C-alpha positions in Angstrom: -77.8 95.0 94.6 -75.9 91.8 95.7 -74.1 91.8 92.4 -73.1 95.4 92.6 -71.8 94.8 95.9 -69.8 91.8 95.1 -68.5 93.4 92.0 -67.3 96.4 94.0 -65.5 94.2 96.7 -64.0 92.0 94.0 -62.8 95.0 92.1 -61.3 96.5 95.4 -59.7 93.0 96.2 -58.1 93.0 92.8 -56.9 96.4 93.0 -55.4 95.7 96.4 -53.7 92.7 95.3 -52.4 94.4 92.2 -51.1 97.2 94.3 -49.4 94.9 96.7 -47.8 93.0 93.9 -46.6 96.2 92.3 -45.2 97.3 95.7 -43.4 93.9 96.3 -42.1 93.9 92.8 -40.8 97.5 93.2 -39.2 96.4 96.5 -37.6 93.5 95.0 -36.3 95.5 92.1 -34.9 98.1 94.6 -33.2 95.5 96.7 -31.7 94.0 93.6 -30.5 97.3 92.5 -28.7 98.0 95.8 -27.2 94.6 95.7 -25.8 95.2 92.0 -24.4 98.6 93.2 -22.7 97.1 96.2 -21.4 94.2 94.1 -19.9 96.5 91.4 -18.3 98.4 94.2 -17.0 95.3 95.7 -15.7 94.2 92.3 -14.1 97.3 91.6 -12.3 97.4 94.9 -11.1 93.7 94.2 -9.8 94.8 90.9 -7.9 97.7 92.4 -6.3 95.5 95.0 -5.4 93.0 92.4 -3.7 95.5 90.3 -1.7 96.7 93.4 -0.8 93.1 94.2 0.4 92.6 90.6 2.4 95.8 90.6 3.9 94.9 94.2 4.8 91.5 92.7 6.4 92.8 89.6 8.5 95.1 91.8 9.7 92.4 94.0 10.6 90.1 91.1 12.6 92.7 89.1 14.3 94.7 91.8 16.8 92.1 93.5 17.9 90.5 90.1 18.4 93.9 88.4 20.0 95.6 91.4 22.4 92.6 92.1 23.6 92.4 88.5 24.0 96.2 87.9 25.9 96.8 91.0 28.3 94.1 90.1 28.6 95.6 86.7 29.3 99.2 88.2 31.8 97.5 90.8 33.8 96.2 87.7 34.1 99.9 86.5 35.2 101.6 89.5 38.9 101.3 89.1 39.2 101.3 85.2 36.5 103.8 84.6 35.6 105.8 87.7 33.8 108.6 86.1 31.6 106.3 84.2 31.0 104.3 87.4 29.9 107.4 89.1 27.6 108.2 86.1 26.1 104.7 86.3 25.4 105.0 90.0 23.4 108.1 89.4 21.6 106.3 86.5 20.8 103.4 88.8 19.6 105.8 91.6 17.3 107.4 89.2 15.9 103.9 88.0 15.3 102.8 91.7 13.5 106.0 92.5 11.2 105.5 89.6 10.4 102.0 90.4 9.8 102.5 94.1 8.4 106.0 94.4 7.2 107.3 90.9 5.2 104.3 90.1 3.2 104.4 93.3 0.3 106.3 91.4 -2.0 104.4 88.9 -0.4 105.9 86.0 3.0 107.8 85.0 3.6 110.0 82.0 4.9 108.3 78.9 8.0 110.8 79.2 8.7 109.2 82.6 8.4 105.6 81.3 10.6 106.5 78.3 13.3 107.9 80.4 13.1 105.0 82.7 13.8 102.5 79.9 16.6 104.7 78.5 18.3 104.4 81.9 17.6 100.7 82.2 19.3 100.1 78.6 22.2 102.2 79.6 22.7 100.1 82.7 22.6 96.8 80.6 25.0 98.2 78.2 27.8 98.0 80.9 27.3 94.1 80.9 27.1 93.8 77.2 30.2 96.0 76.7 29.6 96.2 72.9 27.8 99.6 72.4 25.6 98.1 69.5 24.7 95.1 71.4 21.5 96.5 72.6 19.7 99.5 70.9 16.7 101.4 72.0 15.0 104.0 69.9 11.9 106.1 70.7 9.6 108.6 69.3 7.0 110.0 71.8 4.7 112.6 70.4 2.9 113.4 73.6 5.4 112.7 76.6 2.8 114.1 79.1 0.2 111.4 78.2 -0.6 108.9 81.1 0.1 105.2 81.0 0.3 102.5 83.6 3.7 102.1 85.0 6.2 99.3 84.4 4.4 97.6 81.6 7.5 97.6 79.4 10.2 96.7 81.9 9.7 92.8 82.0 10.1 92.5 78.3 13.3 94.3 78.3 14.5 92.4 81.3 13.6 89.0 79.6 15.4 90.0 76.4 18.4 91.1 78.3 18.5 87.8 80.3 17.9 85.2 77.5 19.8 86.9 74.6 22.3 85.0 72.8 24.6 86.6 70.3 24.5 85.3 66.8 26.7 87.5 64.9 24.2 90.0 64.5 24.0 93.5 65.9 22.0 94.7 67.7 21.3 91.6 69.5 18.5 93.3 71.3 16.4 95.9 69.6 13.8 97.9 71.5 11.5 100.6 70.2 8.6 102.9 71.5 6.6 104.8 69.2 3.6 107.0 70.1 1.3 109.0 68.0 -2.1 110.3 69.1 -3.6 107.6 71.3 -1.7 104.8 69.7 1.3 103.4 71.2 3.6 100.5 69.7 6.2 98.8 71.8 8.5 96.2 70.3 11.3 94.3 71.9 13.3 91.7 70.0 16.3 89.6 70.9 18.3 86.6 69.3 18.1 83.3 71.2 19.3 79.7 71.4 17.2 76.6 71.5 17.9 76.0 75.2 16.7 79.5 76.5 13.5 79.8 74.1 11.2 77.7 76.3 12.3 79.7 79.4 11.6 82.8 77.8 8.5 81.8 76.3 7.0 80.2 79.4 7.4 83.1 81.9 10.4 85.0 82.5 10.6 88.0 84.8 7.2 89.2 85.5 5.7 88.3 82.0 2.5 86.8 83.5 2.0 89.7 85.7 2.1 92.0 82.8 -0.4 90.0 80.9 -2.7 90.2 83.6 -2.4 93.9 84.1 -2.9 94.6 80.5 -6.1 92.5 80.7 -7.2 94.5 83.6 -6.1 97.9 82.7 -6.6 97.9 78.8 -9.1 94.8 78.3 -10.3 96.0 75.0 -7.5 98.5 74.0 -4.5 96.3 73.6 -2.9 93.7 71.6 0.1 91.6 72.7 1.9 89.4 70.1 4.7 87.1 71.1 6.4 84.9 68.7 9.6 83.2 67.5 11.0 83.7 64.1 14.3 83.0 62.5 16.2 82.7 65.9 14.6 85.7 67.2 12.1 86.2 70.1 9.7 89.0 69.2 7.3 91.0 71.6 4.8 93.5 70.0 2.6 95.4 72.3 0.1 97.9 70.8 -2.1 100.2 73.4 -4.7 102.5 72.6 -4.3 105.1 75.4 
């Protein structure tokens, strides 16, 4: 009788202990799960804020430099070619509208970004004067496809800033080709030895673009930057 009572009580103790352990374990797992969800949410919020800061930083770096040079170039046209000066002012207005307002959303369309680069190139041609000095070609199969804004502008700005004419036209060659979900952007410019380190080690917004690409397309992009035969070449492939 005593043994039976002892076995029952012992069995009950074991069951109670096991039940308590299971409940405690479930509680710990639940707390861990809740903490994981909260941490993931905080991380996502930090990533979003970081992306916005990177984009704001990119705008602040590009706008004053680009605007100052372009206004000076248009001013030089007012007396000699007033109609062209008026056209370029409208083009500049479109460029600034895109950078200040249309890029507030997380994405823009490829068509919008393509038009923006066409306008930027048109404004730079005023400074270079030779029509063939800078060339931009594009083939966009799906202009409605979404992409993060202002990914390509820093490469174009760097090319225009550091280019050195070496008896070869175009001195700057830019292309954007999209088919399906694959997008290939290339930008190349001739250079001299004194400018090459400056262009390689930063330039306008280059580090910001690299960070944004890592955040936005971590496993869906490939950025290749190289120097070859007095040419600075950028090739960016993105899987949209």
